[in-house]
GUPAPA-597001 format. One record per residue: residue in three letters; chain; x, y, z of N, C-alpha, C, O in turn. Coordinates in Angstrom, 2 decimals, padded with zeros to 5 digits. Layout:
("ALA","A",(X,Y,Z),(X,Y,Z),(X,Y,Z),(X,Y,Z))
...
end
This chain:
("MET","A",(-152.68,059.37,076.83),(-152.29,060.35,077.81),(-152.32,061.79,077.59),(-151.51,062.41,076.91))
("SER","A",(-153.44,062.34,078.29),(-153.22,063.83,078.49),(-152.42,064.57,078.19),(-151.46,063.81,078.08))
("ASP","A",(-152.02,065.68,077.92),(-151.12,066.78,078.28),(-150.72,066.77,079.74),(-149.57,066.61,080.13))
("HIS","A",(-151.83,066.97,080.55),(-151.43,067.23,081.67),(-150.90,065.86,082.64),(-150.32,066.03,083.72))
("ASP","A",(-151.18,064.53,082.08),(-150.49,063.70,082.69),(-149.32,063.17,082.09),(-148.77,062.13,082.45))
("HIS","A",(-148.83,064.15,080.91),(-147.86,063.99,080.64),(-146.51,064.99,080.94),(-145.31,064.78,080.73))
("GLU","A",(-147.10,065.99,081.45),(-146.40,067.07,082.65),(-146.17,066.50,084.09),(-145.17,066.78,084.76))
("HIS","A",(-147.28,065.57,084.55),(-146.88,065.05,085.22),(-145.81,063.93,085.64),(-145.30,063.70,086.74))
("VAL","A",(-145.62,063.22,084.25),(-144.58,061.99,084.50),(-143.07,063.03,084.13),(-142.02,062.75,084.69))
("HIS","A",(-143.15,064.02,083.29),(-142.06,064.50,083.50),(-141.52,064.96,084.74),(-140.41,064.79,085.26))
("ASP","A",(-142.56,065.59,085.11),(-142.16,066.44,086.96),(-141.55,065.06,087.81),(-140.68,065.10,088.69))
("ASP","A",(-142.26,063.86,087.30),(-141.59,062.53,088.31),(-140.15,062.50,088.10),(-139.26,062.52,088.95))
("GLU","A",(-140.02,062.42,086.36),(-138.75,062.26,086.13),(-137.69,063.16,086.64),(-136.61,062.73,087.04))
("GLU","A",(-138.03,064.52,086.61),(-136.96,065.34,087.06),(-136.68,065.45,088.40),(-135.51,065.63,088.74))
("ARG","A",(-137.72,065.36,089.39),(-137.63,064.96,090.84),(-136.59,063.71,090.98),(-135.65,063.81,091.78))
("ARG","A",(-136.76,062.59,090.25),(-136.30,061.36,090.44),(-134.73,061.47,089.86),(-133.90,060.68,090.33))
("ALA","A",(-134.40,062.23,089.08),(-133.23,063.07,088.67),(-132.20,063.87,089.60),(-130.98,063.69,089.71))
("GLU","A",(-132.99,064.75,090.20),(-132.72,065.57,091.18),(-132.39,064.60,092.38),(-131.33,064.80,092.98))
("HIS","A",(-133.22,063.55,092.79),(-132.90,062.97,094.03),(-131.67,061.98,093.57),(-130.71,061.78,094.32))
("GLU","A",(-131.78,061.29,092.10),(-130.51,060.58,091.97),(-128.99,061.51,092.40),(-128.00,061.19,093.07))
("GLN","A",(-129.40,062.89,091.61),(-127.74,063.33,091.71),(-127.42,063.62,093.19),(-126.36,063.36,093.74))
("GLU","A",(-128.69,064.31,093.85),(-128.21,064.33,095.43),(-127.84,063.10,096.17),(-127.34,063.14,097.29))
("LEU","A",(-128.11,061.93,095.48),(-127.77,060.73,096.38),(-126.05,060.12,095.75),(-125.24,059.30,096.20))
("GLU","A",(-126.07,061.17,094.30),(-124.65,060.48,093.87),(-123.42,061.64,094.73),(-122.23,061.53,095.02))
("LEU","A",(-124.28,062.52,094.89),(-123.19,063.65,095.84),(-123.01,063.35,097.06),(-121.91,063.30,097.60))
("GLN","A",(-124.09,063.14,097.61),(-123.81,062.12,099.52),(-122.98,061.05,099.05),(-121.90,061.12,099.64))
("ALA","A",(-123.03,059.85,098.05),(-122.14,059.14,098.23),(-120.60,059.27,097.80),(-119.72,058.65,098.40))
("ARG","A",(-120.31,060.20,096.62),(-118.90,060.84,096.82),(-118.74,061.49,097.98),(-117.78,061.07,098.62))
("ARG","A",(-119.16,062.11,098.33),(-118.97,062.95,100.17),(-118.27,061.78,100.84),(-117.09,061.77,101.19))
("MET","A",(-119.28,060.63,101.00),(-118.84,059.57,101.95),(-117.69,059.20,101.66),(-116.72,059.28,102.41))
("LEU","A",(-117.68,058.62,100.16),(-115.93,058.17,099.76),(-115.04,059.15,099.94),(-113.90,058.82,100.26))
("ALA","A",(-115.35,060.52,099.77),(-114.46,061.59,100.24),(-114.07,061.50,101.70),(-112.90,061.54,102.07))
("LEU","A",(-115.01,061.38,102.43),(-114.37,061.33,103.84),(-113.91,059.95,104.52),(-113.70,059.78,105.72))
("ALA","A",(-113.83,059.17,103.66),(-113.42,057.82,104.15),(-111.94,058.35,103.70),(-111.18,058.54,104.64))
("ARG","A",(-111.61,058.53,102.87),(-110.24,059.37,102.50),(-109.30,059.98,103.38),(-108.10,059.83,103.61))
("ILE","A",(-110.23,060.73,103.81),(-109.58,061.85,105.07),(-109.83,061.49,106.63),(-110.84,061.17,107.26))
("ARG","A",(-108.20,061.71,107.06),(-108.23,061.24,108.34),(-109.35,061.52,110.01),(-109.49,062.57,110.63))
("GLN","A",(-109.81,060.50,110.23),(-110.72,060.77,111.21),(-110.43,061.14,112.49),(-109.30,060.88,112.90))
("TYR","A",(-111.17,061.67,113.16),(-110.52,061.80,114.88),(-110.17,060.57,115.44),(-110.63,059.50,115.03))
("GLY","A",(-109.46,060.65,116.25),(-108.68,059.10,116.70),(-107.41,058.93,116.28),(-106.54,058.55,117.06))
("ASP","A",(-107.09,059.29,114.62),(-106.61,058.93,114.10),(-104.91,059.85,114.67),(-104.79,061.05,114.45))
("PRO","A",(-103.91,059.14,115.31),(-102.82,059.78,115.46),(-102.10,060.99,114.80),(-101.57,061.90,115.44))
("VAL","A",(-102.13,060.90,113.32),(-101.43,061.90,112.61),(-102.11,062.76,112.78),(-101.39,063.76,112.74))
("LEU","A",(-103.48,063.14,113.02),(-104.27,064.47,113.21),(-103.28,065.48,114.88),(-103.41,066.66,115.21))
("ARG","A",(-102.64,064.70,115.36),(-102.08,065.21,116.63),(-100.62,065.27,116.32),(-099.90,065.49,117.29))
("MET","A",(-100.00,065.11,115.08),(-098.99,065.43,115.09),(-098.35,066.68,114.05),(-098.90,066.92,112.97))
("LYS","A",(-097.05,067.47,114.52),(-096.68,068.64,113.86),(-096.31,068.25,112.42),(-095.60,067.27,112.22))
("ALA","A",(-096.83,069.09,111.31),(-096.27,068.89,109.90),(-094.93,069.64,109.81),(-094.69,070.67,110.44))
("ARG","A",(-093.88,068.87,108.76),(-092.61,069.53,108.49),(-092.55,070.48,107.45),(-093.40,070.43,106.56))
("VAL","A",(-091.57,071.45,107.43),(-091.47,072.11,106.50),(-091.57,071.83,104.92),(-090.82,070.90,104.62))
("VAL","A",(-091.97,072.14,104.26),(-091.74,071.77,102.88),(-090.32,072.27,102.19),(-090.29,073.43,101.80))
("GLU","A",(-089.39,071.64,102.06),(-088.33,071.84,101.56),(-088.35,072.48,100.00),(-087.83,073.53,099.63))
("THR","A",(-089.01,071.64,099.32),(-089.06,072.60,097.70),(-090.29,071.99,097.03),(-090.52,070.79,097.20))
("VAL","A",(-091.03,072.69,096.35),(-092.38,072.86,095.80),(-092.08,072.04,094.38),(-091.88,072.63,093.31))
("ASP","A",(-092.07,070.93,094.49),(-091.96,070.23,092.98),(-093.50,069.31,092.74),(-094.57,069.16,093.33))
("ASP","A",(-092.83,068.85,091.52),(-094.20,067.89,091.26),(-095.03,067.21,092.19),(-096.24,067.39,092.28))
("ASP","A",(-094.32,066.41,092.90),(-094.74,065.72,094.02),(-095.94,066.41,095.03),(-096.87,065.87,095.63))
("VAL","A",(-095.49,067.85,094.96),(-096.09,068.60,096.20),(-097.46,068.97,094.98),(-098.66,068.90,095.21))
("ARG","A",(-096.87,069.31,093.82),(-098.07,069.94,092.95),(-099.35,068.70,092.93),(-100.55,068.97,092.90))
("ARG","A",(-098.75,067.27,092.95),(-099.85,066.49,092.56),(-100.71,066.12,094.03),(-101.84,065.64,093.90))
("LEU","A",(-100.24,066.32,095.28),(-100.72,066.16,096.45),(-101.80,067.61,096.86),(-102.54,067.47,097.83))
("VAL","A",(-101.84,068.65,096.25),(-101.98,069.65,096.16),(-103.72,069.70,095.05),(-104.82,070.23,095.21))
("GLN","A",(-103.21,069.01,094.18),(-104.48,068.52,092.96),(-105.34,067.65,093.78),(-106.55,067.91,093.76))
("ARG","A",(-104.89,066.61,094.53),(-105.26,065.19,095.06),(-106.32,066.03,096.46),(-107.43,065.70,096.87))
("MET","A",(-105.68,066.86,096.78),(-106.36,067.44,098.20),(-107.45,068.45,097.61),(-108.65,068.32,097.87))
("THR","A",(-107.00,069.34,096.89),(-108.36,070.02,096.30),(-109.53,069.16,095.52),(-110.74,069.37,095.62))
("ASP","A",(-109.14,068.51,095.01),(-110.27,067.39,094.62),(-111.15,066.72,095.92),(-112.37,066.55,095.98))
("LEU","A",(-110.24,066.44,096.83),(-110.98,065.70,097.92),(-111.80,066.84,098.56),(-112.99,066.57,098.71))
("MET","A",(-111.42,067.97,098.94),(-111.68,069.02,099.27),(-113.19,069.09,099.04),(-114.09,068.99,099.87))
("HIS","A",(-113.26,069.32,097.61),(-114.36,069.54,096.67),(-115.46,068.19,097.23),(-116.59,068.38,097.70))
("GLU","A",(-114.88,067.04,097.07),(-115.86,066.37,096.85),(-116.51,065.77,098.48),(-117.51,065.12,098.81))
("ALA","A",(-115.44,066.35,099.19),(-116.27,065.99,100.72),(-117.09,067.39,101.21),(-117.55,067.53,102.35))
("GLN","A",(-117.18,068.40,100.13),(-117.68,069.22,100.39),(-117.31,070.24,101.56),(-118.15,070.85,102.22))
("GLY","A",(-116.25,070.31,101.69),(-115.43,071.25,102.49),(-115.38,072.62,102.17),(-116.24,073.05,101.40))
("VAL","A",(-114.41,073.48,102.69),(-113.92,074.73,102.64),(-112.47,074.67,102.69),(-111.96,075.62,102.11))
("GLY","A",(-111.48,073.69,103.30),(-110.26,073.94,103.33),(-110.21,072.43,103.99),(-111.07,071.84,104.65))
("LEU","A",(-108.53,071.92,103.46),(-108.02,070.44,103.79),(-106.33,070.79,104.02),(-105.64,071.52,103.30))
("ALA","A",(-105.98,070.21,104.99),(-104.53,070.20,105.49),(-103.75,069.08,105.05),(-104.30,068.04,104.70))
("ALA","A",(-102.71,069.20,105.04),(-102.18,067.95,104.22),(-101.85,066.51,105.71),(-101.58,065.35,105.38))
("THR","A",(-101.93,066.87,106.98),(-102.19,066.06,107.73),(-103.46,065.60,107.75),(-103.69,064.63,108.48))
("GLN","A",(-104.32,066.07,107.12),(-105.72,065.28,107.26),(-105.71,064.25,106.31),(-106.71,063.53,106.27))
("VAL","A",(-104.48,063.95,105.28),(-104.61,063.03,104.52),(-103.53,062.09,104.53),(-103.28,061.24,103.67))
("GLY","A",(-102.82,062.35,105.76),(-102.05,061.57,106.73),(-100.57,061.86,105.99),(-099.81,060.90,106.07))
("VAL","A",(-099.97,063.22,105.19),(-099.26,063.56,104.79),(-098.57,064.92,105.64),(-099.04,066.05,105.49))
("LEU","A",(-097.46,064.65,106.50),(-097.11,065.73,107.42),(-096.15,066.67,106.75),(-094.93,066.62,106.88))
("ARG","A",(-096.74,067.43,106.10),(-096.28,068.28,105.35),(-097.08,069.90,105.81),(-098.24,070.06,106.17))
("ARG","A",(-096.25,070.71,105.68),(-096.76,072.02,106.06),(-097.65,072.64,104.80),(-097.12,073.61,104.27))
("LEU","A",(-098.51,072.36,104.43),(-099.55,073.17,103.41),(-100.96,072.44,103.71),(-101.27,071.41,104.32))
("PHE","A",(-101.71,073.50,102.95),(-103.38,073.38,102.90),(-103.71,073.72,101.99),(-102.95,074.27,101.19))
("VAL","A",(-104.99,073.52,101.76),(-105.85,074.14,100.22),(-106.88,074.29,100.95),(-107.26,073.58,101.89))
("PHE","A",(-107.53,075.61,100.33),(-108.49,076.18,100.78),(-109.72,076.63,099.57),(-109.70,076.14,098.44))
("SER","A",(-110.65,077.49,099.97),(-111.67,077.80,098.85),(-111.77,079.40,099.77),(-112.22,079.56,100.90))
("ASP","A",(-111.20,080.43,098.88),(-111.33,081.59,099.55),(-112.74,082.43,098.43),(-112.46,082.71,097.27))
("GLU","A",(-113.59,082.61,098.78),(-114.88,083.12,098.30),(-114.96,082.41,096.81),(-114.98,083.15,095.83))
("GLY","A",(-114.98,081.08,096.66),(-114.64,080.06,095.54),(-114.09,080.14,094.70),(-114.34,079.76,093.55))
("GLU","A",(-112.72,080.93,095.37),(-111.28,080.75,094.18),(-110.65,079.48,095.35),(-110.61,079.43,096.58))
("ASP","A",(-110.26,078.63,094.34),(-109.45,077.47,095.41),(-108.00,078.03,095.30),(-107.58,078.37,094.20))
("ARG","A",(-107.09,078.15,096.62),(-105.77,078.43,096.85),(-105.16,077.50,097.47),(-105.75,076.59,098.05))
("VAL","A",(-103.78,077.64,097.41),(-103.14,076.50,098.32),(-101.99,077.34,098.62),(-101.53,078.08,097.75))
("LEU","A",(-101.35,077.26,100.09),(-100.48,077.87,101.00),(-099.48,076.38,101.59),(-099.76,075.39,102.26))
("VAL","A",(-098.12,076.95,100.84),(-097.31,075.93,101.38),(-096.02,076.69,102.28),(-095.35,077.69,102.03))
("ASN","A",(-096.02,075.74,103.42),(-095.30,076.87,104.65),(-096.23,077.68,104.92),(-095.56,078.71,104.92))
("PRO","A",(-097.52,078.09,105.21),(-097.82,079.48,106.00),(-097.76,079.53,107.08),(-097.97,078.70,107.97))
("VAL","A",(-097.22,081.29,107.08),(-096.88,081.70,108.28),(-098.01,083.11,108.46),(-098.15,084.03,107.64))
("ILE","A",(-098.64,082.96,109.65),(-099.59,084.39,109.94),(-098.64,085.56,110.28),(-098.05,085.47,111.36))
("THR","A",(-098.43,086.52,109.58),(-097.64,087.74,110.05),(-098.39,088.76,110.44),(-097.79,089.75,110.85))
("LYS","A",(-099.58,088.77,110.43),(-100.54,089.75,111.17),(-101.86,089.28,111.35),(-102.46,088.71,110.44))
("ARG","A",(-102.50,089.54,112.76),(-103.61,089.31,113.07),(-104.37,090.38,113.57),(-103.79,091.40,113.95))
("SER","A",(-105.66,090.28,113.64),(-106.37,091.73,114.17),(-106.65,091.37,115.39),(-106.52,090.17,115.66))
("GLU","A",(-107.11,092.33,116.45),(-107.10,092.43,117.83),(-108.48,091.81,117.80),(-108.75,090.99,118.68))
("ALA","A",(-109.46,092.15,116.79),(-111.08,091.94,117.19),(-110.88,090.43,116.47),(-110.11,090.03,115.60))
("THR","A",(-111.89,089.83,117.19),(-111.92,088.64,117.37),(-113.75,088.17,117.23),(-114.74,088.83,117.54))
("GLU","A",(-113.67,086.86,116.68),(-115.55,086.91,116.65),(-115.25,084.91,116.77),(-114.35,084.14,116.46))
("VAL","A",(-116.52,084.83,117.35),(-116.62,083.53,117.53),(-117.86,083.08,117.00),(-118.99,083.55,117.12))
("ASP","A",(-117.33,081.82,116.25),(-118.67,081.23,115.48),(-118.66,079.55,115.45),(-117.83,078.87,116.06))
("GLU","A",(-119.41,079.16,114.86),(-119.19,077.64,115.14),(-118.03,077.18,113.56),(-117.74,077.68,112.47))
("GLU","A",(-117.73,076.00,114.30),(-116.87,075.35,113.20),(-116.78,074.07,113.10),(-116.44,073.51,114.15))
("GLY","A",(-116.95,073.42,112.22),(-116.81,071.90,111.99),(-115.46,071.64,111.33),(-114.50,072.40,111.22))
("CYS","A",(-115.62,070.35,110.91),(-113.95,070.23,110.39),(-114.34,068.51,109.67),(-115.07,067.64,110.16))
("LEU","A",(-113.62,068.48,108.49),(-114.04,067.14,107.82),(-113.23,065.82,108.61),(-113.35,064.65,108.26))
("SER","A",(-112.55,066.21,109.53),(-111.89,065.05,110.34),(-112.89,064.84,111.57),(-112.78,063.81,112.24))
("LEU","A",(-113.52,065.46,111.76),(-114.55,065.54,112.93),(-116.39,065.65,112.49),(-117.16,066.61,112.62))
("ARG","A",(-116.64,064.34,111.97),(-117.52,064.54,111.35),(-118.88,064.68,111.96),(-119.27,063.69,112.59))
("ASP","A",(-119.62,065.63,111.89),(-121.26,066.24,112.48),(-120.51,066.81,113.75),(-121.06,066.40,114.78))
("VAL","A",(-119.50,067.57,113.97),(-119.39,068.07,115.05),(-119.23,069.48,114.55),(-118.48,069.80,113.63))
("LEU","A",(-120.01,070.33,115.24),(-119.96,072.01,115.26),(-119.82,072.42,116.73),(-120.60,072.17,117.66))
("VAL","A",(-118.66,073.10,116.73),(-118.30,073.86,118.19),(-117.90,075.58,118.17),(-117.13,076.06,117.34))
("PRO","A",(-118.43,076.22,119.03),(-118.29,077.59,118.72),(-116.42,077.51,118.82),(-115.75,076.73,119.49))
("VAL","A",(-115.99,078.47,117.99),(-114.31,078.95,118.37),(-113.78,080.30,117.90),(-113.67,080.73,116.75))
("GLU","A",(-113.56,080.73,118.77),(-113.03,082.65,118.48),(-111.80,082.56,117.86),(-110.77,082.04,118.27))
("ARG","A",(-112.05,083.19,116.72),(-110.70,083.14,115.88),(-110.81,085.16,115.55),(-111.82,085.83,115.70))
("ALA","A",(-109.52,085.63,115.12),(-108.84,086.68,114.76),(-110.06,087.08,113.61),(-110.53,086.25,112.83))
("SER","A",(-110.45,088.49,113.66),(-111.38,088.71,111.90),(-110.55,088.68,110.72),(-110.79,088.20,109.61))
("ALA","A",(-109.56,089.27,111.13),(-108.58,089.59,109.80),(-107.02,088.87,109.98),(-106.60,088.81,111.13))
("VAL","A",(-106.26,088.38,109.00),(-105.24,087.99,109.30),(-104.65,088.27,108.05),(-105.31,088.70,107.09))
("THR","A",(-103.17,088.00,108.01),(-102.28,088.65,106.59),(-101.55,087.22,106.68),(-100.72,087.09,107.58))
("ILE","A",(-101.80,086.12,105.83),(-100.74,084.83,105.85),(-099.90,084.92,104.74),(-100.16,085.54,103.71))
("GLU","A",(-098.97,084.35,104.96),(-097.84,084.52,103.55),(-097.35,082.53,103.69),(-097.43,081.60,104.49))
("GLY","A",(-096.88,082.85,102.34),(-096.01,081.33,102.32),(-095.94,081.27,100.65),(-096.02,082.14,099.78))
("LEU","A",(-095.74,079.79,100.63),(-095.46,079.63,098.47),(-096.89,079.23,098.20),(-097.73,079.01,099.07))
("ASP","A",(-097.10,079.15,096.56),(-098.32,078.77,096.41),(-097.85,077.31,095.69),(-096.91,076.81,096.31))
("ALA","A",(-098.18,076.71,094.80),(-097.96,075.49,094.16),(-096.75,075.85,092.98),(-096.19,074.90,092.44))
("ASN","A",(-096.46,076.92,092.69),(-094.84,076.67,091.56),(-093.71,077.15,092.66),(-092.51,077.30,092.40))
("GLY","A",(-094.31,077.36,093.91),(-093.06,077.82,094.88),(-093.07,079.31,094.90),(-092.19,079.75,095.64))
("GLU","A",(-093.83,080.28,094.28),(-093.63,081.68,094.49),(-094.29,082.18,095.86),(-095.29,081.68,096.38))
("PRO","A",(-093.64,083.11,096.28),(-094.23,083.71,097.40),(-095.69,084.39,097.40),(-095.85,085.17,096.46))
("VAL","A",(-096.63,084.27,098.15),(-097.79,084.82,098.23),(-098.21,085.12,099.45),(-098.18,084.24,100.31))
("LYS","A",(-098.70,086.51,099.77),(-099.21,087.29,100.53),(-100.62,087.52,100.42),(-101.05,088.21,099.49))
("LEU","A",(-101.59,086.90,101.45),(-103.17,086.78,101.39),(-103.35,088.06,102.94),(-102.74,088.02,104.00))
("GLU","A",(-104.51,089.16,102.42),(-104.98,089.72,103.52),(-106.25,089.20,103.28),(-106.86,089.29,102.22))
("LEU","A",(-106.72,088.53,104.53),(-108.10,087.77,104.37),(-108.96,088.18,105.66),(-108.40,088.02,106.75))
("GLU","A",(-110.12,088.64,105.64),(-111.22,088.62,106.71),(-111.96,087.35,106.58),(-111.89,086.39,105.82))
("LEU","A",(-112.81,087.75,107.76),(-114.08,086.33,107.80),(-114.55,086.47,106.09),(-114.31,087.44,105.36))
("PRO","A",(-115.18,085.35,105.78),(-114.93,083.65,106.61),(-113.35,083.39,106.34),(-112.76,082.68,107.16))
("SER","A",(-112.76,083.85,105.41),(-111.49,083.42,104.75),(-110.55,083.17,105.74),(-109.79,082.21,105.60))
("SER","A",(-110.46,084.06,106.97),(-109.36,084.32,107.99),(-109.36,083.32,109.10),(-108.44,083.01,109.85))
("ARG","A",(-110.54,082.91,109.06),(-111.31,081.71,110.03),(-110.76,080.36,109.37),(-110.08,079.57,110.04))
("ILE","A",(-111.10,080.11,107.98),(-110.69,079.00,107.52),(-109.22,078.85,107.53),(-108.81,077.79,108.00))
("VAL","A",(-108.45,079.61,107.14),(-106.97,079.60,107.34),(-106.27,079.27,108.60),(-105.26,078.61,108.80))
("LEU","A",(-107.25,080.04,109.58),(-106.48,079.58,110.90),(-106.70,078.28,111.23),(-105.86,077.50,111.67))
("HIS","A",(-107.94,078.03,110.98),(-108.29,076.27,111.62),(-107.22,075.54,110.75),(-106.34,074.91,111.34))
("GLU","A",(-107.23,075.58,109.31),(-106.19,074.85,108.51),(-104.70,075.08,109.26),(-103.83,074.20,109.23))
("LEU","A",(-104.55,076.15,109.82),(-102.72,076.52,110.30),(-103.00,075.56,111.50),(-102.13,074.76,111.85))
("ASP","A",(-103.67,075.60,111.84),(-103.81,074.12,113.62),(-103.89,073.25,113.42),(-103.76,072.46,114.35))
("HIS","A",(-104.15,072.77,112.15),(-104.11,071.13,111.46),(-102.49,070.84,111.67),(-101.95,069.96,112.33))
("LEU","A",(-101.89,071.96,110.82),(-100.74,071.34,110.54),(-099.82,071.62,112.06),(-098.66,071.23,112.01))
("ASP","A",(-100.25,072.19,113.22),(-099.69,071.87,114.52),(-100.35,071.16,115.33),(-100.34,071.49,116.52))
("GLY","A",(-101.21,069.78,114.82),(-101.84,069.08,115.61),(-103.01,069.58,116.57),(-103.55,068.89,117.43))
("VAL","A",(-103.30,070.87,116.29),(-104.80,071.56,116.86),(-105.76,071.30,116.21),(-105.77,071.47,114.99))
("LEU","A",(-107.12,070.69,117.10),(-108.06,070.39,116.63),(-109.30,071.80,116.82),(-108.84,072.78,117.41))
("ILE","A",(-110.19,071.86,116.53),(-111.46,072.92,116.92),(-111.61,072.22,118.36),(-111.71,073.13,119.18))
("LEU","A",(-111.66,070.96,119.00),(-111.96,070.40,120.47),(-110.87,071.01,121.50),(-111.16,071.19,122.69))
("ASP","A",(-109.50,071.35,120.92),(-108.86,072.62,121.39),(-109.33,073.89,121.83),(-109.25,074.32,122.98))
("ARG","A",(-109.88,074.50,120.77),(-110.26,075.71,120.82),(-111.57,076.04,121.56),(-111.90,077.21,121.79))
("THR","A",(-112.14,075.23,121.83),(-113.70,075.74,121.99),(-113.79,075.85,123.74),(-112.81,075.96,124.47))
("ASP","A",(-114.97,075.79,124.10),(-115.30,076.13,125.44),(-115.22,074.52,126.03),(-115.10,073.50,125.36))
("ASP","A",(-115.30,074.63,127.23),(-115.36,072.78,128.02),(-116.92,072.26,127.94),(-117.09,071.07,127.68))
("GLN","A",(-117.89,072.99,128.12),(-119.19,072.53,127.52),(-119.62,071.72,126.29),(-120.41,070.80,126.09))
("SER","A",(-118.62,072.57,125.43),(-118.84,072.33,123.81),(-118.00,071.43,123.54),(-118.27,070.49,122.80))
("ARG","A",(-116.60,071.65,124.23),(-116.10,070.18,123.91),(-116.46,068.70,124.18),(-116.32,067.74,123.42))
("ARG","A",(-117.07,068.76,125.70),(-117.66,067.63,126.46),(-118.75,066.75,125.22),(-118.79,065.58,124.85))
("GLU","A",(-119.52,067.97,124.85),(-120.63,067.34,123.77),(-120.08,066.78,122.81),(-120.40,065.68,122.35))
("ALA","A",(-118.97,067.68,122.30),(-118.38,066.76,120.66),(-117.86,065.45,121.36),(-118.47,064.43,121.09))
("LEU","A",(-116.88,065.37,122.16),(-116.48,064.12,122.76),(-117.47,062.63,122.83),(-117.25,061.43,122.67))
("ALA","A",(-118.57,063.40,123.14),(-119.84,062.56,123.44),(-120.20,061.72,122.11),(-120.40,060.55,121.81))
("ARG","A",(-120.18,063.22,121.32),(-120.60,062.35,119.73),(-119.81,061.61,119.02),(-120.14,060.72,118.22))
("LEU","A",(-118.37,062.12,119.43),(-117.38,061.58,118.46),(-116.72,059.95,119.13),(-115.86,059.29,118.55))
("ARG","A",(-117.33,059.61,120.37),(-117.12,058.54,120.89),(-118.16,057.68,120.44),(-119.36,057.91,120.53))
("PRO","A",(-117.37,056.20,119.73),(-118.48,055.35,119.67),(-119.54,054.77,120.85),(-119.25,054.14,121.86))
("GLN","A",(-120.84,055.20,120.38),(-121.69,054.60,121.76),(-121.69,053.21,121.81),(-121.67,052.45,120.84))
("PRO","A",(-121.73,052.83,123.32),(-121.80,051.27,123.44),(-123.64,050.99,122.54),(-124.59,051.75,122.35))
("VAL","A",(-123.37,049.40,122.20),(-124.68,048.88,121.79),(-125.23,048.40,122.82),(-124.61,047.56,123.47))
("LEU","A",(-126.69,048.89,123.27),(-127.40,048.20,124.27),(-127.36,046.69,124.09),(-127.51,046.19,122.97))
("GLY","A",(-127.13,045.84,125.35),(-127.79,044.60,125.26),(-126.61,043.82,124.93),(-126.60,042.63,125.25))
("ALA","A",(-125.38,044.43,124.21),(-123.95,043.73,123.92),(-123.12,043.10,125.18),(-122.70,043.90,126.02))
("ARG","A",(-122.90,041.92,125.33),(-121.96,041.61,125.78),(-120.60,041.55,125.63),(-119.90,041.05,126.52))
end
C-alpha cells in the first residue's frame, strides 16, 4: 500500500468516525426528546405551582433537566415539559447553564423583536414570536439563593419562552394566525393514504 493509499484509508476512517459520532448525537437527541412531553400532552397546558422549598429533590430535578436540555440540543427546558408542575426552568445563558426557581419578570423593555422560535415540545416547528428585547428576571438558584438577571437577546427570549411554559402558554399562542395554522398542520398526524 502506497503512502497515498494509506492517507486515503485514514480519511475514510475519520469520515466514518465523524459520521458515527453524528448518528450517536442524533440518537441521543431522539431519546431525549422522547422524555420531553410533546404537543398534545395536557400537562403542557397546565399552570405550574410555586416551589415551596429548594431541596435535594429540586436539585436532582434541575440536574436531570439540564442534562436532558443538552442531550435534546435545546437552550431551555421548563419543568412542565418533563411533566413536573413546579415553577422552575433551566436555560443556557451564553453557554452557561442557569436555573431559575419561581421566576418573575420584574422589568421588560419597551423595545421588542420578532424572531423565529422553536420548542422541544413542538418538534420541527418554527414560528415568528414577538418578545421584549431585554428583561430583568428574578428568582432563586439551585441553592435557594436569590438571583437577579438582566438579560438581552437571545437570553431574554429564552427566559420569556420558558416562563410561558410555566403558565401553560406555547409559542402557537404567541404567533400570527397564518404561522399557527401552518404549524398545526405540521403537528397533526397526517392521514395515511389508502388507509380505511
